[in-house]
PDB file of N, CA, C and O in Angstrom:
ATOM      1  N   MET A   1     111.268 116.312 114.403  1.00  0.00           N
ATOM      2  CA  MET A   1     110.543 115.886 113.093  1.00  0.00           C
ATOM      3  C   MET A   1     109.772 115.153 112.954  1.00  0.00           C
ATOM      4  O   MET A   1     109.299 114.114 113.415  1.00  0.00           O
ATOM      5  N   PRO A   2     109.635 116.257 111.781  1.00  0.00           N
ATOM      6  CA  PRO A   2     107.324 115.871 111.839  1.00  0.00           C
ATOM      7  C   PRO A   2     106.635 114.877 111.478  1.00  0.00           C
ATOM      8  O   PRO A   2     106.650 114.220 110.437  1.00  0.00           O
ATOM      9  N   GLU A   3     106.100 114.813 112.289  1.00  0.00           N
ATOM     10  CA  GLU A   3     104.944 112.697 112.244  1.00  0.00           C
ATOM     11  C   GLU A   3     103.895 112.765 111.283  1.00  0.00           C
ATOM     12  O   GLU A   3     102.941 113.390 110.819  1.00  0.00           O
ATOM     13  N   ARG A   4     105.002 111.242 111.243  1.00  0.00           N
ATOM     14  CA  ARG A   4     104.395 110.723 109.683  1.00  0.00           C
ATOM     15  C   ARG A   4     102.402 110.220 109.605  1.00  0.00           C
ATOM     16  O   ARG A   4     101.584 109.541 110.226  1.00  0.00           O
ATOM     17  N   PRO A   5     102.482 111.013 108.542  1.00  0.00           N
ATOM     18  CA  PRO A   5     100.468 110.978 109.047  1.00  0.00           C
ATOM     19  C   PRO A   5     100.401 109.027 109.395  1.00  0.00           C
ATOM     20  O   PRO A   5     101.137 108.043 109.316  1.00  0.00           O
ATOM     21  N   LYS A   6      98.719 109.464 109.875  1.00  0.00           N
ATOM     22  CA  LYS A   6      98.777 108.372 110.520  1.00  0.00           C
ATOM     23  C   LYS A   6      98.154 107.349 109.074  1.00  0.00           C
ATOM     24  O   LYS A   6      97.975 107.755 107.926  1.00  0.00           O
ATOM     25  N   HIS A   7      97.976 106.265 109.492  1.00  0.00           N
ATOM     26  CA  HIS A   7      97.161 105.450 107.737  1.00  0.00           C
ATOM     27  C   HIS A   7      95.933 105.120 108.930  1.00  0.00           C
ATOM     28  O   HIS A   7      95.944 103.957 109.334  1.00  0.00           O
ATOM     29  N   SER A   8      94.991 105.937 109.465  1.00  0.00           N
ATOM     30  CA  SER A   8      93.909 105.372 109.791  1.00  0.00           C
ATOM     31  C   SER A   8      92.571 105.589 109.435  1.00  0.00           C
ATOM     32  O   SER A   8      92.645 106.262 108.407  1.00  0.00           O
ATOM     33  N   PRO A   9      91.270 105.384 109.727  1.00  0.00           N
ATOM     34  CA  PRO A   9      90.325 106.000 108.688  1.00  0.00           C
ATOM     35  C   PRO A   9      89.891 107.372 108.762  1.00  0.00           C
ATOM     36  O   PRO A   9      89.763 107.884 109.874  1.00  0.00           O
ATOM     37  N   SER A  10      89.688 107.925 107.885  1.00  0.00           N
ATOM     38  CA  SER A  10      89.182 109.030 107.621  1.00  0.00           C
ATOM     39  C   SER A  10      87.582 108.992 107.389  1.00  0.00           C
ATOM     40  O   SER A  10      87.249 108.145 106.561  1.00  0.00           O
ATOM     41  N   ARG A  11      86.832 109.522 107.790  1.00  0.00           N
ATOM     42  CA  ARG A  11      85.511 108.744 108.922  1.00  0.00           C
ATOM     43  C   ARG A  11      84.282 109.894 108.175  1.00  0.00           C
ATOM     44  O   ARG A  11      85.085 110.453 107.427  1.00  0.00           O
ATOM     45  N   PRO A  12      83.593 110.258 108.021  1.00  0.00           N
ATOM     46  CA  PRO A  12      82.627 108.687 107.125  1.00  0.00           C
ATOM     47  C   PRO A  12      82.520 107.371 106.244  1.00  0.00           C
ATOM     48  O   PRO A  12      81.763 106.400 106.268  1.00  0.00           O
ATOM     49  N   SER A  13      84.051 107.906 105.123  1.00  0.00           N
ATOM     50  CA  SER A  13      84.171 106.693 104.003  1.00  0.00           C
ATOM     51  C   SER A  13      84.476 105.905 104.424  1.00  0.00           C
ATOM     52  O   SER A  13      84.415 104.807 103.872  1.00  0.00           O
ATOM     53  N   TRP A  14      85.133 106.172 106.065  1.00  0.00           N
ATOM     54  CA  TRP A  14      86.412 105.134 105.430  1.00  0.00           C
ATOM     55  C   TRP A  14      87.813 104.478 104.692  1.00  0.00           C
ATOM     56  O   TRP A  14      88.278 103.344 104.575  1.00  0.00           O
ATOM     57  N   ARG A  15      88.226 105.903 104.249  1.00  0.00           N
ATOM     58  CA  ARG A  15      88.969 104.819 103.153  1.00  0.00           C
ATOM     59  C   ARG A  15      90.758 106.067 104.274  1.00  0.00           C
ATOM     60  O   ARG A  15      90.972 106.797 105.241  1.00  0.00           O
ATOM     61  N   CYS A  16      91.377 105.451 103.162  1.00  0.00           N
ATOM     62  CA  CYS A  16      93.085 106.113 104.491  1.00  0.00           C
ATOM     63  C   CYS A  16      93.140 107.635 103.687  1.00  0.00           C
ATOM     64  O   CYS A  16      93.393 108.069 102.564  1.00  0.00           O
ATOM     65  N   PRO A  17      92.894 107.938 104.493  1.00  0.00           N
ATOM     66  CA  PRO A  17      93.616 109.705 104.285  1.00  0.00           C
ATOM     67  C   PRO A  17      95.159 109.978 103.364  1.00  0.00           C
ATOM     68  O   PRO A  17      95.506 111.000 102.773  1.00  0.00           O
ATOM     69  N   VAL A  18      95.721 108.963 103.475  1.00  0.00           N
ATOM     70  CA  VAL A  18      97.257 108.774 103.098  1.00  0.00           C
ATOM     71  C   VAL A  18      96.928 108.243 101.799  1.00  0.00           C
ATOM     72  O   VAL A  18      96.875 108.892 100.755  1.00  0.00           O
ATOM     73  N   CYS A  19      96.687 106.881 101.962  1.00  0.00           N
ATOM     74  CA  CYS A  19      96.597 106.814 100.309  1.00  0.00           C
ATOM     75  C   CYS A  19      95.876 106.786  99.955  1.00  0.00           C
ATOM     76  O   CYS A  19      95.962 106.500  98.761  1.00  0.00           O
ATOM     77  N   GLY A  20      94.058 107.080 100.609  1.00  0.00           N
ATOM     78  CA  GLY A  20      93.121 107.409  99.779  1.00  0.00           C
ATOM     79  C   GLY A  20      91.672 105.979  99.057  1.00  0.00           C
ATOM     80  O   GLY A  20      90.549 106.010  98.553  1.00  0.00           O
ATOM     81  N   ILE A  21      92.946 104.701  99.570  1.00  0.00           N
ATOM     82  CA  ILE A  21      92.259 103.829  98.853  1.00  0.00           C
ATOM     83  C   ILE A  21      90.643 102.754 100.460  1.00  0.00           C
ATOM     84  O   ILE A  21      90.442 103.079 101.630  1.00  0.00           O
ATOM     85  N   LEU A  22      90.500 102.509 100.285  1.00  0.00           N
ATOM     86  CA  LEU A  22      89.008 101.918 100.906  1.00  0.00           C
ATOM     87  C   LEU A  22      90.380 101.319 102.461  1.00  0.00           C
ATOM     88  O   LEU A  22      91.416 100.682 102.272  1.00  0.00           O
ATOM     89  N   TRP A  23      89.846 101.816 103.808  1.00  0.00           N
ATOM     90  CA  TRP A  23      90.838 101.986 104.869  1.00  0.00           C
ATOM     91  C   TRP A  23      90.269 100.413 105.857  1.00  0.00           C
ATOM     92  O   TRP A  23      89.261 100.588 106.542  1.00  0.00           O
ATOM     93  N   PRO A  24      90.855  99.116 105.887  1.00  0.00           N
ATOM     94  CA  PRO A  24      92.479  99.034 106.629  1.00  0.00           C
ATOM     95  C   PRO A  24      93.188  98.784 104.761  1.00  0.00           C
ATOM     96  O   PRO A  24      93.133  98.056 103.770  1.00  0.00           O
ATOM     97  N   CYS A  25      93.672  99.749 105.210  1.00  0.00           N
ATOM     98  CA  CYS A  25      95.019  99.849 103.513  1.00  0.00           C
ATOM     99  C   CYS A  25      96.120  98.085 104.060  1.00  0.00           C
ATOM    100  O   CYS A  25      95.718  97.341 104.955  1.00  0.00           O
ATOM    101  N   SER A  26      96.879  97.934 103.597  1.00  0.00           N
ATOM    102  CA  SER A  26      97.858  97.914 103.634  1.00  0.00           C
ATOM    103  C   SER A  26      98.931  98.056 104.904  1.00  0.00           C
ATOM    104  O   SER A  26      99.611  97.365 105.662  1.00  0.00           O
ATOM    105  N   ALA A  27      98.560  99.604 104.561  1.00  0.00           N
ATOM    106  CA  ALA A  27     100.154  99.773 105.797  1.00  0.00           C
ATOM    107  C   ALA A  27      99.096 100.245 107.368  1.00  0.00           C
ATOM    108  O   ALA A  27      99.640 100.273 108.472  1.00  0.00           O
ATOM    109  N   ALA A  28      97.481 100.600 107.180  1.00  0.00           N
ATOM    110  CA  ALA A  28      97.185  99.776 108.301  1.00  0.00           C
ATOM    111  C   ALA A  28      97.209  98.714 108.901  1.00  0.00           C
ATOM    112  O   ALA A  28      96.908  98.490 110.074  1.00  0.00           O
ATOM    113  N   LYS A  29      97.700  97.776 107.819  1.00  0.00           N
ATOM    114  CA  LYS A  29      97.072  96.424 108.412  1.00  0.00           C
ATOM    115  C   LYS A  29      98.332  95.398 108.684  1.00  0.00           C
ATOM    116  O   LYS A  29      98.291  94.205 108.987  1.00  0.00           O
ATOM    117  N   LEU A  30      99.473  96.265 108.474  1.00  0.00           N
ATOM    118  CA  LEU A  30     100.587  95.436 108.802  1.00  0.00           C
ATOM    119  C   LEU A  30     101.208  96.316 110.740  1.00  0.00           C
ATOM    120  O   LEU A  30     101.728  95.858 111.757  1.00  0.00           O
ATOM    121  N   ARG A  31     100.860  97.320 110.415  1.00  0.00           N
ATOM    122  CA  ARG A  31     100.113  98.339 112.399  1.00  0.00           C
ATOM    123  C   ARG A  31      99.356  97.493 112.771  1.00  0.00           C
ATOM    124  O   ARG A  31      99.703  96.795 113.724  1.00  0.00           O
ATOM    125  N   LEU A  32      98.721  97.387 112.460  1.00  0.00           N
ATOM    126  CA  LEU A  32      97.757  96.140 113.652  1.00  0.00           C
ATOM    127  C   LEU A  32      98.347  94.894 113.586  1.00  0.00           C
ATOM    128  O   LEU A  32      98.535  94.360 114.679  1.00  0.00           O
ATOM    129  N   LEU A  33      98.686  94.289 112.611  1.00  0.00           N
ATOM    130  CA  LEU A  33      98.974  92.635 113.339  1.00  0.00           C
ATOM    131  C   LEU A  33     100.540  92.794 113.775  1.00  0.00           C
ATOM    132  O   LEU A  33     101.481  92.003 113.716  1.00  0.00           O
ATOM    133  N   GLY A  34     100.414  94.398 114.325  1.00  0.00           N
ATOM    134  CA  GLY A  34     102.395  95.168 114.420  1.00  0.00           C
ATOM    135  C   GLY A  34     101.967  94.841 116.064  1.00  0.00           C
ATOM    136  O   GLY A  34     102.589  94.000 116.713  1.00  0.00           O
ATOM    137  N   GLU A  35     100.790  95.644 116.652  1.00  0.00           N
ATOM    138  CA  GLU A  35     100.209  96.144 117.355  1.00  0.00           C
ATOM    139  C   GLU A  35      98.669  94.577 118.109  1.00  0.00           C
ATOM    140  O   GLU A  35      97.900  94.323 119.036  1.00  0.00           O
ATOM    141  N   TYR A  36      99.034  94.227 117.177  1.00  0.00           N
ATOM    142  CA  TYR A  36      97.857  93.007 118.553  1.00  0.00           C
ATOM    143  C   TYR A  36      98.926  91.465 118.092  1.00  0.00           C
ATOM    144  O   TYR A  36      98.482  90.324 118.221  1.00  0.00           O
ATOM    145  N   ARG A  37      99.857  91.665 117.746  1.00  0.00           N
ATOM    146  CA  ARG A  37     101.203  90.760 117.661  1.00  0.00           C
ATOM    147  C   ARG A  37     100.707  89.448 119.001  1.00  0.00           C
ATOM    148  O   ARG A  37     100.597  88.226 118.910  1.00  0.00           O
ATOM    149  N   GLU A  38     100.584  90.021 119.707  1.00  0.00           N
ATOM    150  CA  GLU A  38     100.384  88.598 120.761  1.00  0.00           C
ATOM    151  C   GLU A  38      98.721  88.086 121.457  1.00  0.00           C
ATOM    152  O   GLU A  38      98.421  87.235 122.294  1.00  0.00           O
ATOM    153  N   ASP A  39      97.790  89.189 120.543  1.00  0.00           N
ATOM    154  CA  ASP A  39      96.832  88.995 120.875  1.00  0.00           C
ATOM    155  C   ASP A  39      95.441  88.949 119.655  1.00  0.00           C
ATOM    156  O   ASP A  39      94.393  89.554 119.882  1.00  0.00           O
ATOM    157  N   ARG A  40      95.691  88.046 118.242  1.00  0.00           N
ATOM    158  CA  ARG A  40      95.289  87.552 117.238  1.00  0.00           C
ATOM    159  C   ARG A  40      93.316  87.563 117.505  1.00  0.00           C
ATOM    160  O   ARG A  40      92.592  88.135 116.689  1.00  0.00           O
ATOM    161  N   PRO A  41      92.688  86.770 118.870  1.00  0.00           N
ATOM    162  CA  PRO A  41      92.196  87.120 119.309  1.00  0.00           C
ATOM    163  C   PRO A  41      91.250  88.424 119.271  1.00  0.00           C
ATOM    164  O   PRO A  41      90.098  88.574 118.864  1.00  0.00           O
ATOM    165  N   GLY A  42      91.992  89.131 119.736  1.00  0.00           N
ATOM    166  CA  GLY A  42      91.888  90.795 120.550  1.00  0.00           C
ATOM    167  C   GLY A  42      91.856  91.698 119.191  1.00  0.00           C
ATOM    168  O   GLY A  42      91.140  92.662 119.459  1.00  0.00           O
ATOM    169  N   LEU A  43      92.293  91.794 117.941  1.00  0.00           N
ATOM    170  CA  LEU A  43      93.107  92.293 116.587  1.00  0.00           C
ATOM    171  C   LEU A  43      90.819  92.227 115.963  1.00  0.00           C
ATOM    172  O   LEU A  43      90.076  93.191 116.146  1.00  0.00           O
ATOM    173  N   LEU A  44      90.369  90.933 115.339  1.00  0.00           N
ATOM    174  CA  LEU A  44      89.485  90.236 115.590  1.00  0.00           C
ATOM    175  C   LEU A  44      88.499  91.202 115.905  1.00  0.00           C
ATOM    176  O   LEU A  44      87.697  91.761 115.157  1.00  0.00           O
ATOM    177  N   SER A  45      88.724  91.345 117.453  1.00  0.00           N
ATOM    178  CA  SER A  45      87.457  91.567 117.858  1.00  0.00           C
ATOM    179  C   SER A  45      86.990  93.219 118.058  1.00  0.00           C
ATOM    180  O   SER A  45      85.897  93.657 118.416  1.00  0.00           O
ATOM    181  N   HIS A  46      88.468  94.092 117.623  1.00  0.00           N
ATOM    182  CA  HIS A  46      89.060  95.355 117.278  1.00  0.00           C
ATOM    183  C   HIS A  46      88.407  95.491 115.887  1.00  0.00           C
ATOM    184  O   HIS A  46      87.803  96.525 115.599  1.00  0.00           O
ATOM    185  N   LEU A  47      88.527  94.388 114.955  1.00  0.00           N
ATOM    186  CA  LEU A  47      88.125  95.034 113.394  1.00  0.00           C
ATOM    187  C   LEU A  47      86.185  94.835 113.522  1.00  0.00           C
ATOM    188  O   LEU A  47      85.182  95.465 113.188  1.00  0.00           O
ATOM    189  N   ALA A  48      86.490  93.721 114.129  1.00  0.00           N
ATOM    190  CA  ALA A  48      84.827  94.416 114.080  1.00  0.00           C
ATOM    191  C   ALA A  48      84.040  94.880 114.542  1.00  0.00           C
ATOM    192  O   ALA A  48      83.335  95.527 113.768  1.00  0.00           O
ATOM    193  N   LYS A  49      83.759  94.886 115.519  1.00  0.00           N
ATOM    194  CA  LYS A  49      83.942  96.670 116.451  1.00  0.00           C
ATOM    195  C   LYS A  49      83.513  98.107 115.659  1.00  0.00           C
ATOM    196  O   LYS A  49      82.613  98.921 115.865  1.00  0.00           O
ATOM    197  N   LEU A  50      84.815  98.003 114.446  1.00  0.00           N
ATOM    198  CA  LEU A  50      85.053  98.970 113.780  1.00  0.00           C
ATOM    199  C   LEU A  50      84.624  98.299 112.777  1.00  0.00           C
ATOM    200  O   LEU A  50      83.900  99.103 112.190  1.00  0.00           O
ATOM    201  N   GLY A  51      84.608  97.005 112.013  1.00  0.00           N
ATOM    202  CA  GLY A  51      83.558  97.059 110.869  1.00  0.00           C
ATOM    203  C   GLY A  51      82.223  97.682 110.667  1.00  0.00           C
ATOM    204  O   GLY A  51      81.582  98.345 109.852  1.00  0.00           O
ATOM    205  N   GLU A  52      82.122  96.976 112.139  1.00  0.00           N
ATOM    206  CA  GLU A  52      80.185  97.740 112.070  1.00  0.00           C
ATOM    207  C   GLU A  52      80.014  99.122 112.624  1.00  0.00           C
ATOM    208  O   GLU A  52      78.952  99.481 113.133  1.00  0.00           O
ATOM    209  N   ALA A  53      80.851  99.735 112.544  1.00  0.00           N
ATOM    210  CA  ALA A  53      80.795 100.963 112.845  1.00  0.00           C
ATOM    211  C   ALA A  53      80.592 101.668 111.189  1.00  0.00           C
ATOM    212  O   ALA A  53      79.751 102.403 110.674  1.00  0.00           O
ATOM    213  N   ALA A  54      81.701 101.074 110.775  1.00  0.00           N
ATOM    214  CA  ALA A  54      81.756 101.378 109.063  1.00  0.00           C
ATOM    215  C   ALA A  54      80.602 100.801 108.681  1.00  0.00           C
ATOM    216  O   ALA A  54      80.131 101.549 107.825  1.00  0.00           O
ATOM    217  N   GLU A  55      79.974  99.990 108.828  1.00  0.00           N
ATOM    218  CA  GLU A  55      78.684  99.399 107.782  1.00  0.00           C
ATOM    219  C   GLU A  55      77.440 100.885 108.550  1.00  0.00           C
ATOM    220  O   GLU A  55      76.710 101.737 108.043  1.00  0.00           O
ATOM    221  N   ALA A  56      77.652 100.651 109.360  1.00  0.00           N
ATOM    222  CA  ALA A  56      76.332 101.667 110.127  1.00  0.00           C
ATOM    223  C   ALA A  56      76.342 103.529 109.032  1.00  0.00           C
ATOM    224  O   ALA A  56      75.605 104.118 108.242  1.00  0.00           O
ATOM    225  N   GLU A  57      78.100 103.805 109.923  1.00  0.00           N
ATOM    226  CA  GLU A  57      78.119 104.807 108.930  1.00  0.00           C
ATOM    227  C   GLU A  57      77.962 104.813 107.148  1.00  0.00           C
ATOM    228  O   GLU A  57      77.388 105.747 106.587  1.00  0.00           O
ATOM    229  N   LEU A  58      78.646 103.459 106.257  1.00  0.00           N
ATOM    230  CA  LEU A  58      78.589 104.021 105.153  1.00  0.00           C
ATOM    231  C   LEU A  58      76.799 103.740 104.949  1.00  0.00           C
ATOM    232  O   LEU A  58      76.340 104.126 103.874  1.00  0.00           O
ATOM    233  N   ILE A  59      76.147 103.307 105.616  1.00  0.00           N
ATOM    234  CA  ILE A  59      74.740 103.081 105.368  1.00  0.00           C
ATOM    235  C   ILE A  59      73.703 104.211 105.148  1.00  0.00           C
ATOM    236  O   ILE A  59      72.885 104.371 104.242  1.00  0.00           O
ATOM    237  N   ARG A  60      74.066 105.162 106.575  1.00  0.00           N
ATOM    238  CA  ARG A  60      73.788 106.354 105.830  1.00  0.00           C
ATOM    239  C   ARG A  60      74.292 107.473 105.510  1.00  0.00           C
ATOM    240  O   ARG A  60      73.656 108.526 105.534  1.00  0.00           O
ATOM    241  N   LEU A  61      75.874 107.328 105.070  1.00  0.00           N
ATOM    242  CA  LEU A  61      75.854 108.122 104.418  1.00  0.00           C
ATOM    243  C   LEU A  61      75.001 108.164 102.356  1.00  0.00           C
ATOM    244  O   LEU A  61      74.693 108.994 101.500  1.00  0.00           O
ATOM    245  N   ASN A  62      75.003 106.158 102.639  1.00  0.00           N
ATOM    246  CA  ASN A  62      74.469 105.980 101.332  1.00  0.00           C
ATOM    247  C   ASN A  62      73.174 105.653 101.615  1.00  0.00           C
ATOM    248  O   ASN A  62      72.810 104.485 101.756  1.00  0.00           O
ATOM    249  N   PRO A  63      72.439 106.615 101.711  1.00  0.00           N
ATOM    250  CA  PRO A  63      70.562 105.330 102.299  1.00  0.00           C
ATOM    251  C   PRO A  63      70.011 105.438 101.134  1.00  0.00           C
ATOM    252  O   PRO A  63      69.955 106.364 100.325  1.00  0.00           O
ATOM    253  N   GLY A  64      69.392 103.804 101.153  1.00  0.00           N
ATOM    254  CA  GLY A  64      69.123 103.096  99.316  1.00  0.00           C
ATOM    255  C   GLY A  64      70.180 102.690  98.543  1.00  0.00           C
ATOM    256  O   GLY A  64      70.331 102.603  97.324  1.00  0.00           O
ATOM    257  N   VAL A  65      71.044 102.405  99.706  1.00  0.00           N
ATOM    258  CA  VAL A  65      71.983 101.513  99.095  1.00  0.00           C
ATOM    259  C   VAL A  65      72.625  99.759  99.870  1.00  0.00           C
ATOM    260  O   VAL A  65      73.300  99.195 100.732  1.00  0.00           O
ATOM    261  N   ALA A  66      71.958  99.669  98.994  1.00  0.00           N
ATOM    262  CA  ALA A  66      71.931  97.956 100.018  1.00  0.00           C
ATOM    263  C   ALA A  66      73.320  97.818 101.051  1.00  0.00           C
ATOM    264  O   ALA A  66      74.181  98.697 101.021  1.00  0.00           O
ATOM    265  N   ARG A  67      73.428  96.758 101.860  1.00  0.00           N
ATOM    266  CA  ARG A  67      73.224  97.352 102.781  1.00  0.00           C
ATOM    267  C   ARG A  67      74.443  96.302 102.736  1.00  0.00           C
ATOM    268  O   ARG A  67      73.996  95.158 102.818  1.00  0.00           O
ATOM    269  N   PRO A  68      76.641  96.356 102.570  1.00  0.00           N
ATOM    270  CA  PRO A  68      77.676  96.632 102.592  1.00  0.00           C
ATOM    271  C   PRO A  68      77.621  95.044 103.866  1.00  0.00           C
ATOM    272  O   PRO A  68      77.244  94.708 104.989  1.00  0.00           O
ATOM    273  N   ASP A  69      78.294  94.554 102.640  1.00  0.00           N
ATOM    274  CA  ASP A  69      79.079  93.350 103.575  1.00  0.00           C
ATOM    275  C   ASP A  69      81.028  93.207 103.785  1.00  0.00           C
ATOM    276  O   ASP A  69      81.973  92.514 103.407  1.00  0.00           O
ATOM    277  N   LEU A  70      80.733  94.329 104.601  1.00  0.00           N
ATOM    278  CA  LEU A  70      82.561  94.162 105.201  1.00  0.00           C
ATOM    279  C   LEU A  70      82.632  93.414 105.800  1.00  0.00           C
ATOM    280  O   LEU A  70      82.324  94.015 106.829  1.00  0.00           O
ATOM    281  N   THR A  71      82.863  92.104 106.215  1.00  0.00           N
ATOM    282  CA  THR A  71      83.107  91.445 106.900  1.00  0.00           C
ATOM    283  C   THR A  71      84.915  91.013 106.293  1.00  0.00           C
ATOM    284  O   THR A  71      85.974  91.114 106.912  1.00  0.00           O
ATOM    285  N   LEU A  72      84.656  90.541 104.910  1.00  0.00           N
ATOM    286  CA  LEU A  72      85.793  90.415 104.363  1.00  0.00           C
ATOM    287  C   LEU A  72      87.043  91.326 105.094  1.00  0.00           C
ATOM    288  O   LEU A  72      87.780  91.275 106.079  1.00  0.00           O
ATOM    289  N   ARG A  73      86.687  92.401 103.629  1.00  0.00           N
ATOM    290  CA  ARG A  73      87.135  93.634 104.624  1.00  0.00           C
ATOM    291  C   ARG A  73      87.907  94.291 105.503  1.00  0.00           C
ATOM    292  O   ARG A  73      88.908  94.993 105.361  1.00  0.00           O
ATOM    293  N   PHE A  74      86.684  93.628 107.316  1.00  0.00           N
ATOM    294  CA  PHE A  74      87.688  94.520 108.279  1.00  0.00           C
ATOM    295  C   PHE A  74      87.957  93.116 108.828  1.00  0.00           C
ATOM    296  O   PHE A  74      89.131  93.082 109.194  1.00  0.00           O
ATOM    297  N   VAL A  75      87.369  91.991 109.025  1.00  0.00           N
ATOM    298  CA  VAL A  75      88.338  90.804 109.841  1.00  0.00           C
ATOM    299  C   VAL A  75      89.106  89.578 108.953  1.00  0.00           C
ATOM    300  O   VAL A  75      90.239  89.151 109.175  1.00  0.00           O
ATOM    301  N   GLY A  76      87.867  88.980 107.532  1.00  0.00           N
ATOM    302  CA  GLY A  76      88.477  88.293 106.760  1.00  0.00           C
ATOM    303  C   GLY A  76      90.534  87.942 106.461  1.00  0.00           C
ATOM    304  O   GLY A  76      91.226  87.054 105.964  1.00  0.00           O
ATOM    305  N   TRP A  77      90.727  89.188 107.090  1.00  0.00           N
ATOM    306  CA  TRP A  77      92.639  89.622 106.420  1.00  0.00           C
ATOM    307  C   TRP A  77      93.511  89.047 107.603  1.00  0.00           C
ATOM    308  O   TRP A  77      94.590  88.456 107.563  1.00  0.00           O
ATOM    309  N   ALA A  78      92.593  89.457 108.826  1.00  0.00           N
ATOM    310  CA  ALA A  78      93.331  88.855 109.621  1.00  0.00           C
ATOM    311  C   ALA A  78      93.246  87.664 111.108  1.00  0.00           C
ATOM    312  O   ALA A  78      93.523  87.361 112.269  1.00  0.00           O
ATOM    313  N   GLU A  79      92.548  87.375 109.694  1.00  0.00           N
ATOM    314  CA  GLU A  79      91.992  85.443 110.580  1.00  0.00           C
ATOM    315  C   GLU A  79      92.895  84.542 110.689  1.00  0.00           C
ATOM    316  O   GLU A  79      93.529  84.972 109.725  1.00  0.00           O
ATOM    317  N   THR A  80      93.510  83.660 111.028  1.00  0.00           N
ATOM    318  CA  THR A  80      94.587  82.878 111.195  1.00  0.00           C
ATOM    319  C   THR A  80      94.369  82.211 110.027  1.00  0.00           C
ATOM    320  O   THR A  80      93.235  81.785 109.809  1.00  0.00           O
ATOM    321  N   ARG A  81      95.041  82.079 109.417  1.00  0.00           N
ATOM    322  CA  ARG A  81      95.362  80.739 108.719  1.00  0.00           C
ATOM    323  C   ARG A  81      95.322  79.775 108.869  1.00  0.00           C
ATOM    324  O   ARG A  81      95.703  78.998 107.994  1.00  0.00           O
TER     325      ARG A  81
END
């Protein structure tokens, strides 16, 4: 059986190669929530690091454009409510 495509970020654009939307897409969020089910602080730390990497890569990809604020995109959705 062929392997299902992963909803992992395509770098340096940080879009989902399967959905084509900004990563993390809905499928990636569900997968991450499952993987970090028992470790919300670990998930938030992981997402913050990915957000920092995305910010650096997007700045290099788009020089002269205002620095993006990716906090909500990467971490906001996963914060406990």
